[in-house]
mmCIF file as gemmi writes it, N, C-alpha and C atoms, coordinates in Angstrom:
data_model
loop_
_atom_site.group_PDB
_atom_site.id
_atom_site.type_symbol
_atom_site.label_atom_id
_atom_site.label_alt_id
_atom_site.label_comp_id
_atom_site.label_asym_id
_atom_site.label_entity_id
_atom_site.label_seq_id
_atom_site.pdbx_PDB_ins_code
_atom_site.Cartn_x
_atom_site.Cartn_y
_atom_site.Cartn_z
_atom_site.occupancy
_atom_site.B_iso_or_equiv
_atom_site.pdbx_formal_charge
_atom_site.auth_seq_id
_atom_site.auth_asym_id
_atom_site.pdbx_PDB_model_num
ATOM 1 N N . MET Axp A 1 ? -30.837 -20.756 -58.068 1 0 ? 1 A 1
ATOM 2 C CA . MET Axp A 1 ? -29.627 -20.87 -57.248 1 0 ? 1 A 1
ATOM 3 C C . MET Axp A 1 ? -28.393 -21.083 -58.121 1 0 ? 1 A 1
ATOM 4 N N . GLY Axp A 2 ? -28.599 -21.785 -59.234 1 0 ? 2 A 1
ATOM 5 C CA . GLY Axp A 2 ? -27.491 -22.031 -60.147 1 0 ? 2 A 1
ATOM 6 C C . GLY Axp A 2 ? -26.983 -20.754 -60.783 1 0 ? 2 A 1
ATOM 7 N N . VAL Axp A 3 ? -27.901 -19.8 -61.013 1 0 ? 3 A 1
ATOM 8 C CA . VAL Axp A 3 ? -27.516 -18.522 -61.612 1 0 ? 3 A 1
ATOM 9 C C . VAL Axp A 3 ? -26.601 -17.762 -60.664 1 0 ? 3 A 1
ATOM 10 N N . LEU Axp A 4 ? -26.887 -17.838 -59.381 1 0 ? 4 A 1
ATOM 11 C CA . LEU Axp A 4 ? -26.076 -17.149 -58.375 1 0 ? 4 A 1
ATOM 12 C C . LEU Axp A 4 ? -24.655 -17.673 -58.359 1 0 ? 4 A 1
ATOM 13 N N . VAL Axp A 5 ? -24.492 -18.977 -58.464 1 0 ? 5 A 1
ATOM 14 C CA . VAL Axp A 5 ? -23.153 -19.57 -58.487 1 0 ? 5 A 1
ATOM 15 C C . VAL Axp A 5 ? -22.397 -19.125 -59.736 1 0 ? 5 A 1
ATOM 16 N N . ILE Axp A 6 ? -23.088 -19.09 -60.859 1 0 ? 6 A 1
ATOM 17 C CA . ILE Axp A 6 ? -22.44 -18.662 -62.115 1 0 ? 6 A 1
ATOM 18 C C . ILE Axp A 6 ? -22.017 -17.195 -62.023 1 0 ? 6 A 1
ATOM 19 N N . LEU Axp A 7 ? -22.888 -16.333 -61.478 1 0 ? 7 A 1
ATOM 20 C CA . LEU Axp A 7 ? -22.562 -14.919 -61.341 1 0 ? 7 A 1
ATOM 21 C C . LEU Axp A 7 ? -21.392 -14.69 -60.395 1 0 ? 7 A 1
ATOM 22 N N . ILE Axp A 8 ? -21.34 -15.444 -59.308 1 0 ? 8 A 1
ATOM 23 C CA . ILE Axp A 8 ? -20.215 -15.314 -58.365 1 0 ? 8 A 1
ATOM 24 C C . ILE Axp A 8 ? -18.926 -15.762 -59.041 1 0 ? 8 A 1
ATOM 25 N N . ALA Axp A 9 ? -18.975 -16.854 -59.795 1 0 ? 9 A 1
ATOM 26 C CA . ALA Axp A 9 ? -17.78 -17.339 -60.493 1 0 ? 9 A 1
ATOM 27 C C . ALA Axp A 9 ? -17.303 -16.317 -61.523 1 0 ? 9 A 1
ATOM 28 N N . ILE Axp A 10 ? -18.231 -15.74 -62.263 1 0 ? 10 A 1
ATOM 29 C CA . ILE Axp A 10 ? -17.85 -14.719 -63.26 1 0 ? 10 A 1
ATOM 30 C C . ILE Axp A 10 ? -17.265 -13.495 -62.585 1 0 ? 10 A 1
ATOM 31 N N . SER Axp A 11 ? -17.847 -13.074 -61.468 1 0 ? 11 A 1
ATOM 32 C CA . SER Axp A 11 ? -17.33 -11.888 -60.777 1 0 ? 11 A 1
ATOM 33 C C . SER Axp A 11 ? -15.941 -12.133 -60.209 1 0 ? 11 A 1
ATOM 34 N N . ILE Axp A 12 ? -15.688 -13.353 -59.75 1 0 ? 12 A 1
ATOM 35 C CA . ILE Axp A 12 ? -14.339 -13.683 -59.255 1 0 ? 12 A 1
ATOM 36 C C . ILE Axp A 12 ? -13.336 -13.664 -60.395 1 0 ? 12 A 1
ATOM 37 N N . LEU Axp A 13 ? -13.747 -14.149 -61.567 1 0 ? 13 A 1
ATOM 38 C CA . LEU Axp A 13 ? -12.847 -14.122 -62.73 1 0 ? 13 A 1
ATOM 39 C C . LEU Axp A 13 ? -12.559 -12.688 -63.17 1 0 ? 13 A 1
ATOM 40 N N . VAL Axp A 14 ? -13.57 -11.85 -63.184 1 0 ? 14 A 1
ATOM 41 C CA . VAL Axp A 14 ? -13.381 -10.44 -63.561 1 0 ? 14 A 1
ATOM 42 C C . VAL Axp A 14 ? -12.467 -9.739 -62.549 1 0 ? 14 A 1
ATOM 43 N N . ALA Axp A 15 ? -12.684 -9.989 -61.261 1 0 ? 15 A 1
ATOM 44 C CA . ALA Axp A 15 ? -11.827 -9.376 -60.22 1 0 ? 15 A 1
ATOM 45 C C . ALA Axp A 15 ? -10.396 -9.865 -60.37 1 0 ? 15 A 1
ATOM 46 N N . GLY Axp A 16 ? -10.211 -11.136 -60.673 1 0 ? 16 A 1
ATOM 47 C CA . GLY Axp A 16 ? -8.871 -11.663 -60.9 1 0 ? 16 A 1
ATOM 48 C C . GLY Axp A 16 ? -8.194 -11.021 -62.108 1 0 ? 16 A 1
ATOM 49 N N . GLY Axp A 17 ? -8.982 -10.745 -63.139 1 0 ? 17 A 1
ATOM 50 C CA . GLY Axp A 17 ? -8.453 -10.062 -64.323 1 0 ? 17 A 1
ATOM 51 C C . GLY Axp A 17 ? -7.989 -8.66 -64.005 1 0 ? 17 A 1
ATOM 52 N N . PHE Axp A 18 ? -8.812 -7.937 -63.21 1 0 ? 18 A 1
ATOM 53 C CA . PHE Axp A 18 ? -8.413 -6.585 -62.81 1 0 ? 18 A 1
ATOM 54 C C . PHE Axp A 18 ? -7.171 -6.612 -61.923 1 0 ? 18 A 1
ATOM 55 N N . LEU Axp A 19 ? -7.08 -7.595 -61.036 1 0 ? 19 A 1
ATOM 56 C CA . LEU Axp A 19 ? -5.89 -7.719 -60.188 1 0 ? 19 A 1
ATOM 57 C C . LEU Axp A 19 ? -4.658 -8.014 -61.034 1 0 ? 19 A 1
ATOM 58 N N . ALA Axp A 20 ? -4.788 -8.889 -62.004 1 0 ? 20 A 1
ATOM 59 C CA . ALA Axp A 20 ? -3.659 -9.211 -62.883 1 0 ? 20 A 1
ATOM 60 C C . ALA Axp A 20 ? -3.24 -7.982 -63.697 1 0 ? 20 A 1
ATOM 61 N N . ALA Axp A 21 ? -4.211 -7.212 -64.183 1 0 ? 21 A 1
ATOM 62 C CA . ALA Axp A 21 ? -3.883 -6.003 -64.939 1 0 ? 21 A 1
ATOM 63 C C . ALA Axp A 21 ? -3.201 -4.977 -64.061 1 0 ? 21 A 1
ATOM 64 N N . PHE Axp A 22 ? -3.621 -4.856 -62.808 1 0 ? 22 A 1
ATOM 65 C CA . PHE Axp A 22 ? -3.001 -3.92 -61.88 1 0 ? 22 A 1
ATOM 66 C C . PHE Axp A 22 ? -1.553 -4.335 -61.587 1 0 ? 22 A 1
ATOM 67 N N . ILE Axp A 23 ? -1.339 -5.589 -61.307 1 0 ? 23 A 1
ATOM 68 C CA . ILE Axp A 23 ? 0.016 -6.086 -61.008 1 0 ? 23 A 1
ATOM 69 C C . ILE Axp A 23 ? 0.922 -5.894 -62.232 1 0 ? 23 A 1
ATOM 70 N N . TRP Axp A 24 ? 0.376 -6.181 -63.424 1 0 ? 24 A 1
ATOM 71 C CA . TRP Axp A 24 ? 1.16 -6.002 -64.648 1 0 ? 24 A 1
ATOM 72 C C . TRP Axp A 24 ? 1.546 -4.537 -64.842 1 0 ? 24 A 1
ATOM 73 N N . SER Axp A 25 ? 0.603 -3.628 -64.605 1 0 ? 25 A 1
ATOM 74 C CA . SER Axp A 25 ? 0.889 -2.211 -64.82 1 0 ? 25 A 1
ATOM 75 C C . SER Axp A 25 ? 1.904 -1.686 -63.793 1 0 ? 25 A 1
ATOM 76 N N . VAL Axp A 26 ? 1.876 -2.197 -62.579 1 0 ? 26 A 1
ATOM 77 C CA . VAL Axp A 26 ? 2.863 -1.768 -61.579 1 0 ? 26 A 1
ATOM 78 C C . VAL Axp A 26 ? 4.244 -2.265 -61.981 1 0 ? 26 A 1
ATOM 79 N N . LYS Axp A 27 ? 4.331 -3.498 -62.454 1 0 ? 27 A 1
ATOM 80 C CA . LYS Axp A 27 ? 5.621 -4.039 -62.874 1 0 ? 27 A 1
ATOM 81 C C . LYS Axp A 27 ? 6.183 -3.333 -64.107 1 0 ? 27 A 1
ATOM 82 N N . LYS Axp A 28 ? 5.307 -2.84 -64.974 1 0 ? 28 A 1
ATOM 83 C CA . LYS Axp A 28 ? 5.749 -2.146 -66.184 1 0 ? 28 A 1
ATOM 84 C C . LYS Axp A 28 ? 6.068 -0.678 -65.921 1 0 ? 28 A 1
ATOM 85 N N . GLY Axp A 29 ? 5.81 -0.17 -64.707 1 0 ? 29 A 1
ATOM 86 C CA . GLY Axp A 29 ? 6.166 1.207 -64.354 1 0 ? 29 A 1
ATOM 87 C C . GLY Axp A 29 ? 5.134 2.236 -64.748 1 0 ? 29 A 1
ATOM 88 N N . GLN Axp A 30 ? 3.89 1.839 -64.862 1 0 ? 30 A 1
ATOM 89 C CA . GLN Axp A 30 ? 2.833 2.788 -65.249 1 0 ? 30 A 1
ATOM 90 C C . GLN Axp A 30 ? 2.575 3.835 -64.181 1 0 ? 30 A 1
ATOM 91 N N . TYR Axp A 31 ? 2.923 3.534 -62.931 1 0 ? 31 A 1
ATOM 92 C CA . TYR Axp A 31 ? 2.648 4.463 -61.847 1 0 ? 31 A 1
ATOM 93 C C . TYR Axp A 31 ? 3.888 5.219 -61.405 1 0 ? 31 A 1
ATOM 94 N N . ASP Axp A 32 ? 4.978 5.144 -62.16 1 0 ? 32 A 1
ATOM 95 C CA . ASP Axp A 32 ? 6.168 5.933 -61.836 1 0 ? 32 A 1
ATOM 96 C C . ASP Axp A 32 ? 5.888 7.397 -62.111 1 0 ? 32 A 1
ATOM 97 N N . ASP Axp A 33 ? 6.42 8.233 -61.264 1 0 ? 33 A 1
ATOM 98 C CA . ASP Axp A 33 ? 6.168 9.677 -61.373 1 0 ? 33 A 1
ATOM 99 C C . ASP Axp A 33 ? 7.292 10.309 -62.186 1 0 ? 33 A 1
ATOM 100 N N . ASP Axp A 34 ? 7.017 10.577 -63.454 1 0 ? 34 A 1
ATOM 101 C CA . ASP Axp A 34 ? 8.034 11.183 -64.314 1 0 ? 34 A 1
ATOM 102 C C . ASP Axp A 34 ? 7.903 12.701 -64.345 1 0 ? 34 A 1
ATOM 103 N N . TYR Axp A 35 ? 6.793 13.244 -63.943 1 0 ? 35 A 1
ATOM 104 C CA . TYR Axp A 35 ? 6.552 14.678 -64.068 1 0 ? 35 A 1
ATOM 105 C C . TYR Axp A 35 ? 7.126 15.48 -62.887 1 0 ? 35 A 1
ATOM 106 N N . THR Axp A 36 ? 6.913 15 -61.671 1 0 ? 36 A 1
ATOM 107 C CA . THR Axp A 36 ? 7.285 15.746 -60.484 1 0 ? 36 A 1
ATOM 108 C C . THR Axp A 36 ? 8.798 16.052 -60.388 1 0 ? 36 A 1
ATOM 109 N N . PRO Axp A 37 ? 9.698 15.113 -60.691 1 0 ? 37 A 1
ATOM 110 C CA . PRO Axp A 37 ? 11.108 15.475 -60.571 1 0 ? 37 A 1
ATOM 111 C C . PRO Axp A 37 ? 11.538 16.641 -61.444 1 0 ? 37 A 1
ATOM 112 N N . SER Axp A 38 ? 10.887 16.833 -62.574 1 0 ? 38 A 1
ATOM 113 C CA . SER Axp A 38 ? 11.293 17.926 -63.467 1 0 ? 38 A 1
ATOM 114 C C . SER Axp A 38 ? 10.863 19.29 -62.953 1 0 ? 38 A 1
ATOM 115 N N . VAL Axp A 39 ? 9.842 19.336 -62.115 1 0 ? 39 A 1
ATOM 116 C CA . VAL Axp A 39 ? 9.364 20.626 -61.587 1 0 ? 39 A 1
ATOM 117 C C . VAL Axp A 39 ? 9.593 20.757 -60.093 1 0 ? 39 A 1
ATOM 118 N N . ARG Axp A 40 ? 10.335 19.831 -59.522 1 0 ? 40 A 1
ATOM 119 C CA . ARG Axp A 40 ? 10.576 19.859 -58.074 1 0 ? 40 A 1
ATOM 120 C C . ARG Axp A 40 ? 11.329 21.113 -57.653 1 0 ? 40 A 1
ATOM 121 N N . MET Axp A 41 ? 12.193 21.616 -58.513 1 0 ? 41 A 1
ATOM 122 C CA . MET Axp A 41 ? 12.968 22.821 -58.172 1 0 ? 41 A 1
ATOM 123 C C . MET Axp A 41 ? 12.073 24.066 -58.133 1 0 ? 41 A 1
ATOM 124 N N . LEU Axp A 42 ? 10.863 23.989 -58.688 1 0 ? 42 A 1
ATOM 125 C CA . LEU Axp A 42 ? 9.972 25.135 -58.667 1 0 ? 42 A 1
ATOM 126 C C . LEU Axp A 42 ? 9.115 25.187 -57.41 1 0 ? 42 A 1
ATOM 127 N N . PHE Axp A 43 ? 9.099 24.11 -56.637 1 0 ? 43 A 1
ATOM 128 C CA . PHE Axp A 43 ? 8.306 24.085 -55.41 1 0 ? 43 A 1
ATOM 129 C C . PHE Axp A 43 ? 8.916 24.996 -54.358 1 0 ? 43 A 1
ATOM 130 N N . ASP Axp A 44 ? 8.089 25.608 -53.529 1 0 ? 44 A 1
ATOM 131 C CA . ASP Axp A 44 ? 8.583 26.454 -52.457 1 0 ? 44 A 1
ATOM 132 C C . ASP Axp A 44 ? 9.182 25.594 -51.365 1 0 ? 44 A 1
ATOM 133 N N . ASP Axp A 45 ? 10.254 26.111 -50.75 1 0 ? 45 A 1
ATOM 134 C CA . ASP Axp A 45 ? 10.852 25.427 -49.622 1 0 ? 45 A 1
ATOM 135 C C . ASP Axp A 45 ? 10.044 25.729 -48.383 1 0 ? 45 A 1
ATOM 136 N N . ASN Axp A 46 ? 10.132 24.823 -47.422 1 0 ? 46 A 1
ATOM 137 C CA . ASN Axp A 46 ? 9.476 25.083 -46.133 1 0 ? 46 A 1
ATOM 138 C C . ASN Axp A 46 ? 10.247 26.176 -45.406 1 0 ? 46 A 1
ATOM 139 N N . PRO Axp A 47 ? 9.54 27.143 -44.809 1 0 ? 47 A 1
ATOM 140 C CA . PRO Axp A 47 ? 10.234 28.208 -44.075 1 0 ? 47 A 1
ATOM 141 C C . PRO Axp A 47 ? 10.937 27.641 -42.844 1 0 ? 47 A 1
ATOM 142 N N . SER Axp A 48 ? 12.135 28.115 -42.61 1 0 ? 48 A 1
ATOM 143 C CA . SER Axp A 48 ? 12.873 27.658 -41.44 1 0 ? 48 A 1
ATOM 144 C C . SER Axp A 48 ? 12.714 28.666 -40.313 1 0 ? 48 A 1
ATOM 145 N N . ASN Axp A 49 ? 12.766 28.185 -39.127 1 0 ? 49 A 1
ATOM 146 C CA . ASN Axp A 49 ? 12.605 29.026 -37.94 1 0 ? 49 A 1
ATOM 147 C C . ASN Axp A 49 ? 13.935 29.183 -37.201 1 0 ? 49 A 1
ATOM 148 N N . ASN Axp A 50 ? 14.995 29.378 -37.945 1 0 ? 50 A 1
ATOM 149 C CA . ASN Axp A 50 ? 16.299 29.535 -37.327 1 0 ? 50 A 1
ATOM 150 C C . ASN Axp A 50 ? 16.478 30.968 -36.861 1 0 ? 50 A 1
ATOM 151 N N . ASN Axp A 51 ? 16.858 31.126 -35.616 1 0 ? 51 A 1
ATOM 152 C CA . ASN Axp A 51 ? 17.152 32.449 -35.078 1 0 ? 51 A 1
ATOM 153 C C . ASN Axp A 51 ? 18.65 32.605 -34.998 1 0 ? 51 A 1
ATOM 154 N N . ASN Axp A 52 ? 19.207 33.317 -35.973 1 0 ? 52 A 1
ATOM 155 C CA . ASN Axp A 52 ? 20.65 33.532 -35.999 1 0 ? 52 A 1
ATOM 156 C C . ASN Axp A 52 ? 21.033 34.655 -35.062 1 0 ? 52 A 1
ATOM 157 N N . SER Axp A 53 ? 22.243 34.593 -34.544 1 0 ? 53 A 1
ATOM 158 C CA . SER Axp A 53 ? 22.705 35.651 -33.64 1 0 ? 53 A 1
ATOM 159 C C . SER Axp A 53 ? 22.971 36.94 -34.401 1 0 ? 53 A 1
ATOM 160 N N . ASN Axp A 54 ? 23.165 36.887 -35.715 1 0 ? 54 A 1
ATOM 161 C CA . ASN Axp A 54 ? 23.419 38.081 -36.508 1 0 ? 54 A 1
ATOM 162 C C . ASN Axp A 54 ? 22.159 38.919 -36.712 1 0 ? 54 A 1
ATOM 163 N N . SER Axp A 55 ? 21.009 38.307 -36.557 1 0 ? 55 A 1
ATOM 164 C CA . SER Axp A 55 ? 19.776 39.037 -36.85 1 0 ? 55 A 1
ATOM 165 C C . SER Axp A 55 ? 19.146 39.658 -35.608 1 0 ? 55 A 1
ATOM 166 N N . LYS Axp A 56 ? 19.823 39.629 -34.473 1 0 ? 56 A 1
ATOM 167 C CA . LYS Axp A 56 ? 19.284 40.217 -33.252 1 0 ? 56 A 1
ATOM 168 C C . LYS Axp A 56 ? 19.415 41.734 -33.304 1 0 ? 56 A 1
ATOM 169 N N . ILE Axp A 57 ? 18.37 42.411 -32.88 1 0 ? 57 A 1
ATOM 170 C CA . ILE Axp A 57 ? 18.384 43.871 -32.821 1 0 ? 57 A 1
ATOM 171 C C . ILE Axp A 57 ? 18.584 44.281 -31.364 1 0 ? 57 A 1
ATOM 172 N N . SER Axp A 58 ? 19.581 45.153 -31.129 1 0 ? 58 A 1
ATOM 173 C CA . SER Axp A 58 ? 19.868 45.566 -29.752 1 0 ? 58 A 1
ATOM 174 C C . SER Axp A 58 ? 19.316 46.933 -29.486 1 0 ? 58 A 1
């Protein structure tokens, strides 16, 4: 039973370490998207469904 308590304590410490590393990386900007803004102009625009009066065929 004592081994179970030790393993749970160690797993909580490891989980806390991963949480601290995640929070640190978010604060340091590791998840900021630096690539997409440079190629955003290459993305296709969404097609518009505007029916202009100039395009009507009589």
